GUVO-883839 format. One record per residue (C-alpha): residue in one letter; x, y, z; residue number from 1. Coordinates in steps of 0.1 Angstrom, whole numbers. Layout:
<rs>
r; x; y; z; k
A; X; Y; Z; NUM
...
</rs>
This chain:
<rs>
r; x; y; z; k
M; 117; -1097; -957; 1
L; 110; -1071; -984; 2
H; 140; -1054; -1001; 3
F; 134; -1017; -1002; 4
E; 153; -989; -1019; 5
L; 146; -952; -1018; 6
V; 164; -932; -1046; 7
T; 165; -895; -1054; 8
P; 182; -880; -1085; 9
E; 212; -872; -1062; 10
K; 217; -904; -1043; 11
L; 206; -938; -1030; 12
V; 189; -928; -997; 13
R; 180; -962; -984; 14
S; 187; -999; -993; 15
E; 175; -1023; -967; 16
E; 154; -1053; -958; 17
V; 121; -1043; -941; 18
Y; 88; -1059; -931; 19
M; 65; -1035; -950; 20
V; 64; -1000; -966; 21
V; 33; -979; -970; 22
V; 36; -957; -1001; 23
P; 16; -925; -1007; 24
G; 4; -935; -1042; 25
S; -14; -910; -1064; 26
E; -46; -931; -1062; 27
G; -42; -936; -1024; 28
D; -18; -951; -999; 29
F; -8; -988; -1005; 30
G; 12; -1012; -984; 31
V; 39; -1034; -999; 32
L; 49; -1067; -982; 33
E; 73; -1094; -994; 34
H; 59; -1113; -1025; 35
H; 36; -1084; -1035; 36
A; 23; -1086; -1070; 37
P; 43; -1065; -1096; 38
V; 29; -1029; -1098; 39
M; 40; -994; -1108; 40
S; 24; -963; -1094; 41
T; 31; -926; -1095; 42
I; 34; -911; -1060; 43
R; 21; -880; -1045; 44
D; 38; -857; -1020; 45
G; 35; -874; -986; 46
E; 52; -897; -962; 47
L; 66; -932; -966; 48
S; 60; -954; -936; 49
I; 87; -980; -932; 50
Y; 80; -1009; -908; 51
K; 112; -1028; -899; 52
T; 92; -1055; -881; 53
E; 56; -1067; -881; 54
K; 46; -1051; -848; 55
G; 71; -1022; -847; 56
E; 65; -985; -850; 57
P; 70; -971; -884; 58
E; 98; -947; -894; 59
T; 85; -920; -917; 60
I; 103; -902; -945; 61
R; 88; -872; -963; 62
I; 89; -876; -1001; 63
Q; 79; -855; -1031; 64
G; 69; -867; -1065; 65
G; 82; -896; -1085; 66
F; 70; -932; -1088; 67
A; 72; -966; -1071; 68
E; 79; -1000; -1087; 69
V; 73; -1034; -1071; 70
N; 89; -1064; -1089; 71
E; 104; -1097; -1080; 72
K; 134; -1079; -1065; 73
G; 113; -1058; -1041; 74
L; 102; -1022; -1039; 75
T; 120; -992; -1054; 76
V; 107; -957; -1048; 77
L; 122; -931; -1071; 78
A; 114; -898; -1055; 79
E; 121; -863; -1067; 80
Q; 130; -853; -1031; 81
A; 133; -872; -999; 82
G; 140; -862; -963; 83
</rs>
Protein backbone atom coordinates (compact mmCIF):
# COMPACT_ATOMS: atom_id res chain seq x y z
CA MET A 1 0.00 0.00 0.00
CA LEU A 2 1.00 3.62 -0.59
CA HIS A 3 1.30 5.96 2.39
CA PHE A 4 -0.56 9.18 1.46
CA GLU A 5 -0.69 12.49 3.31
CA LEU A 6 -2.63 15.61 2.36
CA VAL A 7 -1.53 18.72 4.24
CA THR A 8 -2.70 22.35 4.17
CA PRO A 9 -1.11 25.27 6.04
CA GLU A 10 -3.80 24.85 8.71
CA LYS A 11 -3.77 21.09 9.32
CA LEU A 12 -3.06 17.52 8.33
CA VAL A 13 -6.16 16.65 6.27
CA ARG A 14 -5.39 12.98 5.54
CA SER A 15 -2.82 10.38 6.54
CA GLU A 16 -3.66 6.89 5.34
CA GLU A 17 -2.65 3.82 3.37
CA VAL A 18 -4.20 3.73 -0.11
CA TYR A 19 -3.81 1.83 -3.38
CA MET A 20 -3.25 4.83 -5.70
CA VAL A 21 -3.64 8.61 -5.87
CA VAL A 22 -4.06 10.59 -9.09
CA VAL A 23 -2.60 14.10 -8.66
CA PRO A 24 -3.46 17.14 -10.83
CA GLY A 25 0.13 18.09 -11.69
CA SER A 26 0.95 21.34 -13.44
CA GLU A 27 2.19 19.31 -16.45
CA GLY A 28 -0.80 16.95 -16.38
CA ASP A 29 -2.39 14.37 -14.11
CA PHE A 30 -0.16 11.60 -12.78
CA GLY A 31 -0.90 8.47 -10.80
CA VAL A 32 1.19 7.37 -7.83
CA LEU A 33 1.36 3.75 -6.73
CA GLU A 34 3.49 2.06 -4.07
CA HIS A 35 7.22 2.05 -5.00
CA HIS A 36 6.83 5.03 -7.38
CA ALA A 37 10.11 6.69 -8.35
CA PRO A 38 10.96 9.83 -6.33
CA VAL A 39 9.51 12.97 -7.92
CA MET A 40 8.43 16.49 -7.05
CA SER A 41 5.79 18.44 -8.96
CA THR A 42 3.83 21.62 -8.61
CA ILE A 43 0.09 21.05 -8.68
CA ARG A 44 -2.68 22.94 -10.38
CA ASP A 45 -6.15 23.57 -9.02
CA GLY A 46 -8.14 20.38 -9.51
CA GLU A 47 -9.19 17.15 -7.85
CA LEU A 48 -7.14 14.47 -6.16
CA SER A 49 -8.55 11.01 -6.89
CA ILE A 50 -7.89 8.60 -4.03
CA TYR A 51 -8.27 4.88 -4.73
CA LYS A 52 -8.40 2.84 -1.52
CA THR A 53 -8.39 -0.45 -3.47
CA GLU A 54 -7.32 -1.49 -6.97
CA LYS A 55 -10.83 -1.84 -8.34
CA GLY A 56 -12.68 0.58 -6.06
CA GLU A 57 -14.32 3.85 -7.00
CA PRO A 58 -12.14 6.89 -6.25
CA GLU A 59 -12.87 9.46 -3.58
CA THR A 60 -12.15 12.98 -4.85
CA ILE A 61 -10.93 15.98 -2.90
CA ARG A 62 -10.75 19.43 -4.48
CA ILE A 63 -7.36 21.09 -3.98
CA GLN A 64 -5.84 24.43 -4.91
CA GLY A 65 -2.18 25.15 -5.52
CA GLY A 66 0.88 23.70 -3.85
CA PHE A 67 3.10 20.77 -4.69
CA ALA A 68 3.41 17.00 -4.44
CA GLU A 69 6.42 14.97 -3.35
CA VAL A 70 6.94 11.23 -3.80
CA ASN A 71 9.78 9.64 -1.83
CA GLU A 72 10.57 6.31 -0.17
CA LYS A 73 8.01 7.10 2.56
CA GLY A 74 5.12 7.65 0.12
CA LEU A 75 3.21 10.61 -1.34
CA THR A 76 2.78 13.96 0.36
CA VAL A 77 0.56 16.64 -1.17
CA LEU A 78 1.06 20.11 0.27
CA ALA A 79 -1.96 22.09 -0.92
CA GLU A 80 -2.80 25.73 -0.33
CA GLN A 81 -6.44 24.68 0.17
CA ALA A 82 -8.27 21.35 0.29
CA GLY A 83 -11.89 20.38 0.63
